[in-house]
TITI-669474 format. One record per residue (C-alpha): x, y, z. Coordinates in Angstrom, 1 decimal, m for minus. Layout:
# TITI-669474
<atom><c1>X</c1><c2>Y</c2><c3>Z</c3></atom>
...
# end
This chain:
# TITI-669474
<atom><c1>m75.6</c1><c2>32.1</c2><c3>100.8</c3></atom>
<atom><c1>m77.5</c1><c2>33.9</c2><c3>103.8</c3></atom>
<atom><c1>m81.1</c1><c2>32.9</c2><c3>102.5</c3></atom>
<atom><c1>m80.1</c1><c2>29.5</c2><c3>102.1</c3></atom>
<atom><c1>m77.8</c1><c2>26.6</c2><c3>103.0</c3></atom>
<atom><c1>m75.5</c1><c2>27.4</c2><c3>100.1</c3></atom>
<atom><c1>m72.0</c1><c2>27.2</c2><c3>100.2</c3></atom>
<atom><c1>m69.1</c1><c2>28.0</c2><c3>97.6</c3></atom>
<atom><c1>m65.7</c1><c2>26.9</c2><c3>96.9</c3></atom>
<atom><c1>m63.2</c1><c2>28.1</c2><c3>94.3</c3></atom>
<atom><c1>m60.0</c1><c2>26.4</c2><c3>93.0</c3></atom>
<atom><c1>m57.7</c1><c2>28.2</c2><c3>90.2</c3></atom>
<atom><c1>m55.9</c1><c2>26.0</c2><c3>87.7</c3></atom>
<atom><c1>m54.2</c1><c2>27.3</c2><c3>84.7</c3></atom>
<atom><c1>m56.4</c1><c2>29.8</c2><c3>83.1</c3></atom>
<atom><c1>m59.6</c1><c2>29.1</c2><c3>84.7</c3></atom>
<atom><c1>m61.1</c1><c2>28.7</c2><c3>88.1</c3></atom>
<atom><c1>m63.7</c1><c2>26.0</c2><c3>89.0</c3></atom>
<atom><c1>m66.3</c1><c2>27.0</c2><c3>91.5</c3></atom>
<atom><c1>m68.3</c1><c2>24.4</c2><c3>93.3</c3></atom>
<atom><c1>m71.7</c1><c2>25.0</c2><c3>94.7</c3></atom>
<atom><c1>m73.0</c1><c2>22.8</c2><c3>97.5</c3></atom>
<atom><c1>m75.4</c1><c2>22.7</c2><c3>100.3</c3></atom>
<atom><c1>m75.1</c1><c2>20.5</c2><c3>103.5</c3></atom>
<atom><c1>m78.7</c1><c2>19.2</c2><c3>103.3</c3></atom>
<atom><c1>m78.2</c1><c2>18.1</c2><c3>99.7</c3></atom>
<atom><c1>m76.0</c1><c2>15.4</c2><c3>98.1</c3></atom>
<atom><c1>m75.4</c1><c2>16.8</c2><c3>94.7</c3></atom>
<atom><c1>m72.9</c1><c2>19.7</c2><c3>93.7</c3></atom>
<atom><c1>m73.0</c1><c2>22.1</c2><c3>90.9</c3></atom>
<atom><c1>m69.5</c1><c2>22.8</c2><c3>89.3</c3></atom>
<atom><c1>m68.9</c1><c2>25.5</c2><c3>86.9</c3></atom>
<atom><c1>m65.8</c1><c2>27.0</c2><c3>85.3</c3></atom>
<atom><c1>m65.1</c1><c2>30.7</c2><c3>84.7</c3></atom>
<atom><c1>m62.3</c1><c2>32.1</c2><c3>83.0</c3></atom>
<atom><c1>m59.2</c1><c2>33.9</c2><c3>84.9</c3></atom>
<atom><c1>m58.6</c1><c2>33.9</c2><c3>88.6</c3></atom>
<atom><c1>m61.7</c1><c2>35.6</c2><c3>90.4</c3></atom>
<atom><c1>m62.1</c1><c2>35.5</c2><c3>94.0</c3></atom>
<atom><c1>m65.7</c1><c2>34.5</c2><c3>95.8</c3></atom>
<atom><c1>m67.5</c1><c2>37.7</c2><c3>97.0</c3></atom>
<atom><c1>m70.9</c1><c2>36.6</c2><c3>98.0</c3></atom>
<atom><c1>m74.2</c1><c2>35.3</c2><c3>97.1</c3></atom>
<atom><c1>m76.9</c1><c2>37.5</c2><c3>96.0</c3></atom>
<atom><c1>m79.8</c1><c2>37.9</c2><c3>98.8</c3></atom>
<atom><c1>m82.1</c1><c2>35.3</c2><c3>96.9</c3></atom>
<atom><c1>m79.0</c1><c2>33.1</c2><c3>96.2</c3></atom>
<atom><c1>m79.7</c1><c2>33.2</c2><c3>92.3</c3></atom>
<atom><c1>m76.1</c1><c2>34.4</c2><c3>91.8</c3></atom>
<atom><c1>m72.9</c1><c2>34.2</c2><c3>93.1</c3></atom>
<atom><c1>m70.9</c1><c2>37.3</c2><c3>92.7</c3></atom>
<atom><c1>m67.3</c1><c2>37.2</c2><c3>91.7</c3></atom>
<atom><c1>m64.5</c1><c2>39.8</c2><c3>92.1</c3></atom>
<atom><c1>m61.7</c1><c2>39.9</c2><c3>89.3</c3></atom>
<atom><c1>m58.2</c1><c2>40.1</c2><c3>90.7</c3></atom>
<atom><c1>m56.4</c1><c2>43.5</c2><c3>90.0</c3></atom>
<atom><c1>m59.8</c1><c2>45.1</c2><c3>88.7</c3></atom>
<atom><c1>m62.9</c1><c2>46.4</c2><c3>90.6</c3></atom>
<atom><c1>m65.0</c1><c2>44.3</c2><c3>87.9</c3></atom>
<atom><c1>m67.5</c1><c2>41.8</c2><c3>89.3</c3></atom>
<atom><c1>m68.7</c1><c2>38.5</c2><c3>87.7</c3></atom>
<atom><c1>m72.5</c1><c2>37.6</c2><c3>88.3</c3></atom>
<atom><c1>m72.4</c1><c2>33.7</c2><c3>88.0</c3></atom>
<atom><c1>m75.8</c1><c2>32.2</c2><c3>87.5</c3></atom>
<atom><c1>m74.5</c1><c2>29.0</c2><c3>89.2</c3></atom>
<atom><c1>m77.8</c1><c2>27.0</c2><c3>88.1</c3></atom>
<atom><c1>m77.1</c1><c2>27.7</c2><c3>84.4</c3></atom>
<atom><c1>m73.4</c1><c2>28.3</c2><c3>84.3</c3></atom>
<atom><c1>m73.8</c1><c2>31.8</c2><c3>82.7</c3></atom>
<atom><c1>m71.5</c1><c2>34.6</c2><c3>83.5</c3></atom>
<atom><c1>m72.4</c1><c2>38.1</c2><c3>83.5</c3></atom>
<atom><c1>m69.3</c1><c2>40.6</c2><c3>83.6</c3></atom>
<atom><c1>m70.2</c1><c2>43.9</c2><c3>85.3</c3></atom>
<atom><c1>m67.3</c1><c2>46.3</c2><c3>84.4</c3></atom>
<atom><c1>m66.4</c1><c2>48.8</c2><c3>87.1</c3></atom>
<atom><c1>m64.4</c1><c2>51.8</c2><c3>86.2</c3></atom>
<atom><c1>m60.6</c1><c2>51.8</c2><c3>87.9</c3></atom>
<atom><c1>m61.3</c1><c2>54.7</c2><c3>89.8</c3></atom>
<atom><c1>m64.7</c1><c2>53.5</c2><c3>91.6</c3></atom>
<atom><c1>m65.0</c1><c2>51.0</c2><c3>94.3</c3></atom>
<atom><c1>m68.0</c1><c2>48.8</c2><c3>94.8</c3></atom>
<atom><c1>m69.4</c1><c2>49.4</c2><c3>98.1</c3></atom>
<atom><c1>m72.7</c1><c2>47.7</c2><c3>98.2</c3></atom>
<atom><c1>m74.8</c1><c2>45.5</c2><c3>95.7</c3></atom>
<atom><c1>m78.6</c1><c2>46.0</c2><c3>95.5</c3></atom>
<atom><c1>m80.4</c1><c2>44.4</c2><c3>92.8</c3></atom>
<atom><c1>m83.8</c1><c2>45.4</c2><c3>94.1</c3></atom>
# end
């Protein structure tokens, strides 16, 4: 994340992906699992969400890495995400 010292790593196993969020200044890690095989895209500007992209689709997943909640944003197949602006 650009706004702070957060890093993310993704590991795909079977039907889900394990996302590990960690910071170099903190010893604790947050581990969250999501369905499927998404790829890491970026953190939101305030680092509240980690955005994931679904393989083979334009859809995005907004992962609230603190609570583990995942929100899918459907992007039509003939559209492409150019930028994310959450205001």
